[in-house]
N, C-alpha and C positions, 0 to 999 in steps of 0.2 A: 506495500501500498503504501502510497505517494504522502507525504508530509508538511507541511506547510515549508518548514528549513527542507526538505527536497526541493522543494519549489524551488522556494529563493536565491538555492545556492547557484541554478541558472541564470543563464543571459540570455535576452530573445535574440534572432535573427529576422534577419528582412523575409520576409514572406509576399508574396504574391501569386495570385490563382487559387481556385474550390478546391484544388487537390489539399489542400493545408489545412481546412476546415475540419475542424475536430466533428469527430461524431460522435454521437449522442453518448455510447458507453464511457468514453474518454471523458467527456464533460461529465455527466456523473460521477465519474470516480476520482477527480480536479475536483469537483465541488462537494466532495467529502472531507478532503482535507484539509476544504477553506470553511469551515464555521459561519454563519453567519452572513454568508454571498448569496443570491440568488439568483437565477435565471430569469432573465426578463423578456419581453418584443419577440416572442415566440421561440423562446433558443436562440437568438440574435450577440445575445448580450448577458453579463454577470453586474451585477450591482452590489451594495452598500454602503449603509450611512455608519460612518464614525458620528462618534456623541464628544467632547468637551466640554469641559467646565466653562470656558469661555473663547470669547475672541483673538485671544492672542496665544493660546492652545492651538486652537484651529488653525490658524493661519502659520503657526513654525508645523504645525503639520504638511499643511496642501505643498508650503514651501519647500518643504525635504521631499514628499511628493513629487513635486514639479523636478528636483532634482535627478530622481530614481528615473524619471521619463525622460528625460534631455540624455540620462547617462546610456537608456536599454533602448532611447528613440520611439520607444510606442510610450503613445499617449494618453491619460485618460478624459474622460468627459469627467468636468467636477459641477459640482456645486455647494457654493461657500457661503454658509450661513452665521451668525453667530455663535455657536455653541454645538455648530455639527458640517461635515465637509459628504457629500454624497457620488461615491468615485462611481465611476461606469465603465466597463473596459467592453470593448468588440473589437477586431481585426477588419476594419473597409477592404484593405485589398485582399480577404479570403470572403468574403459579405458573410462573417458570421464573429464565431468564437477558435481562436489558435490557442496553443501553449501558449505565446509571450502573453495574452491576457490571463491566464493562470499564473505565472512567473511575477507578473509585476502585482496582481493582486493580492500572491503572497508575501512582494516585499515592500504595500503597503499595511499588510499585519502587523508588520517585523516594524515597522515604525510607528505605528496606535502602541 
């Protein structure tokens, strides 16, 4: 079974084309390793809301996540609020979910 640590230790690779879209069984296995993440948009994306004590901590998380996104060249959609950040991953170039989404979700978990 894959763990958060296993996923977070990996790095994203450039992916293009439907052949890199994860099959439902792989998506389910990766989601098992990432409690709190949910499948949304008919299985085309994953999302989690991270909650914090205040705006400062929310922004610290968002800025750290932005650094990870830049380093991995895989960027989430973010909703930033006073005490929470909504993080959504999907790989547009494959038309759904790829391993990169779960790698970055695991890195977000470690940041939080």
